C-alpha positions as CSV (number, residue, x, y, z in Angstrom):
1,M,5.4,-13.4,28.0
2,I,3.9,-10.2,26.6
3,D,2.6,-7.9,29.0
4,L,-0.8,-7.5,28.8
5,K,-0.7,-3.8,30.4
6,A,1.5,-2.6,27.9
7,P,-0.2,-2.4,24.3
8,P,1.5,-5.2,22.1
9,I,3.8,-3.3,19.6
10,I,3.6,-5.2,15.9
11,L,5.7,-4.3,13.7
12,I,4.9,-5.3,9.7
13,A,7.1,-5.3,7.0
14,E,5.1,-4.8,4.0
15,D,5.8,-2.8,0.7
16,D,2.4,-2.6,-0.7
17,P,0.2,0.3,0.3
18,D,-2.8,-1.2,-0.4
19,D,-2.0,-4.2,2.0
20,R,-0.6,-2.4,4.7
21,L,-3.8,-0.3,4.7
22,M,-5.8,-3.6,5.1
23,M,-3.7,-4.7,7.2
24,K,-3.6,-1.3,9.6
25,E,-7.9,-1.3,9.3
26,A,-7.8,-5.3,10.2
27,F,-5.8,-4.8,13.3
28,A,-7.7,-1.9,14.4
29,E,-11.0,-3.7,14.1
30,Q,-9.7,-7.3,15.6
31,C,-7.1,-6.0,18.4
32,K,-7.9,-2.3,19.3
33,A,-5.1,-2.4,22.2
34,C,-2.2,-3.6,19.6
35,R,0.1,-1.0,18.4
36,T,0.5,-1.6,14.7
37,Y,3.6,0.0,12.5
38,F,5.0,-0.4,9.4
39,A,8.7,-0.6,7.4
40,H,8.1,-0.3,3.9
41,D,10.6,-3.0,3.1
42,G,13.2,-5.6,4.9
43,A,15.9,-2.8,5.1
44,Q,13.9,-0.3,6.8
45,L,12.8,-3.2,9.1
46,M,16.6,-3.9,10.0
47,R,17.2,-0.5,10.7
48,I,14.7,0.0,13.3
49,L,15.5,-3.5,14.9
50,K,19.4,-2.4,14.9
51,D,18.7,1.1,16.2
52,E,20.0,2.9,13.2
53,E,16.1,4.2,12.9
54,R,14.3,5.2,15.6
55,P,11.7,3.3,16.3
56,P,8.2,4.7,15.7
57,W,6.7,3.6,19.2
58,E,9.5,5.0,21.1
59,V,8.7,8.0,23.6
60,S,11.7,7.8,25.8
61,T,15.3,6.7,26.0
62,L,13.8,3.2,27.1
63,R,14.0,1.1,24.0
64,T,11.9,-1.9,23.6
65,Y,11.7,-4.4,20.2
66,P,8.6,-5.6,18.9
67,D,6.6,-7.9,20.4
68,L,5.6,-9.8,17.1
69,I,7.1,-9.1,13.4
70,L,5.1,-9.7,10.3
71,L,7.1,-10.3,7.2
72,D,6.3,-10.1,3.8
73,L,8.4,-12.1,1.3
74,N,8.9,-9.8,-1.8
75,M,9.8,-6.6,-1.1
76,P,12.4,-4.1,-2.7
77,L,15.9,-3.6,-1.0
78,K,15.5,-6.7,1.1
79,D,13.5,-9.3,0.4
80,G,12.0,-11.1,3.6
81,R,13.8,-14.3,3.4
82,E,17.0,-11.7,3.7
83,T,15.6,-10.2,6.5
84,L,14.4,-13.1,8.0
85,R,18.0,-15.0,8.0
86,E,19.3,-11.7,9.6
87,I,16.9,-11.6,12.7
88,K,17.2,-14.7,13.6
89,S,21.1,-14.9,13.0
90,C,21.1,-12.1,15.5
91,T,21.3,-13.1,19.3
92,G,19.3,-9.9,20.4
93,L,16.8,-10.5,17.8
94,R,16.0,-14.2,16.9
95,T,13.6,-14.8,20.2
96,I,11.1,-12.1,18.9
97,P,8.2,-14.1,17.0
98,T,8.6,-13.5,13.4
99,I,5.7,-14.6,11.0
100,V,6.0,-14.7,7.5
101,M,2.7,-13.4,5.7
102,T,2.8,-13.4,1.9
103,T,0.8,-14.1,-1.3
104,S,3.1,-17.0,-1.9
105,A,2.0,-20.6,-1.4
106,S,4.9,-22.3,-2.3
107,E,6.1,-25.2,-0.6
108,D,9.7,-24.4,-1.4
109,D,9.4,-21.0,-0.1
110,I,7.3,-22.4,3.2
111,L,10.4,-24.9,3.6
112,D,12.7,-22.1,3.2
113,C,11.3,-19.7,5.7
114,Y,10.9,-22.6,8.2
115,D,14.3,-23.8,7.8
116,R,15.3,-19.8,8.3
117,G,13.5,-19.9,11.7
118,A,10.3,-18.6,10.7
119,N,7.9,-19.4,14.0
120,S,5.0,-19.4,11.5
121,Y,3.6,-19.0,7.8
122,I,0.6,-17.6,6.6
123,V,-0.4,-17.0,3.2
124,K,-2.0,-14.0,2.6
125,P,-5.8,-14.7,2.7
126,P,-7.5,-13.1,-1.0
127,S,-10.7,-10.9,1.4
128,Y,-10.7,-8.4,4.0
129,S,-13.0,-10.7,6.0
130,G,-10.1,-13.7,5.5
131,L,-7.8,-11.2,6.7
132,L,-10.1,-10.2,9.6
133,D,-9.9,-13.8,10.8
134,V,-6.2,-14.2,10.6
135,V,-5.6,-11.1,12.6
136,S,-8.0,-12.2,15.0
137,S,-6.2,-15.7,15.1
138,L,-2.9,-14.3,15.3
139,T,-3.2,-11.7,17.8
140,S,-5.3,-14.6,20.1
141,Y,-2.7,-16.7,19.7
142,W,0.6,-14.8,20.4
143,A,-1.0,-12.0,22.5
144,T,-2.8,-14.6,25.2
145,T,-2.1,-18.0,24.3
146,V,1.9,-18.7,24.3
147,T,4.6,-17.7,26.6
148,L,7.1,-15.3,25.6
149,P,9.9,-14.2,27.2
150,T,9.4,-10.8,29.1
151,R,10.0,-8.1,26.2
152,L,13.6,-7.0,25.4
153,K,14.4,-3.7,26.5
154,R,17.2,-1.7,25.5
155,Y,18.8,1.6,26.9
156,D,20.4,4.3,25.1
């Protein structure tokens, strides 16, 4: 389960700077304890998760995975589909809740993401107030409702 004493770490893969800003503000409003960090694409997200790039939340040699990953589908270099497949095929990463949050409402995309192991699929709301509702629901559900494994820790 998420350690409620430690602020949840949320890693968001989003290439659009406007979407990143809105998500940062929405999390700041709806989950003051959450620590949000961004990867600009799936390739950077995987470098962070695989220790090829230092996670921005680390302050010591104690290395932790994020508590939650939000993943856009349509990104350059490595799109969300490839990234999701890679996360869910890796033993050390597959237990991290991974939520696809994208503009696509395509039934094919939804089915494909669940087939690849997505824990949830959310169509991005068209308004900021809708985003606030989504962030509130996400943080409530993933931080207080579900029971998750203890945050995985890695040591250098």
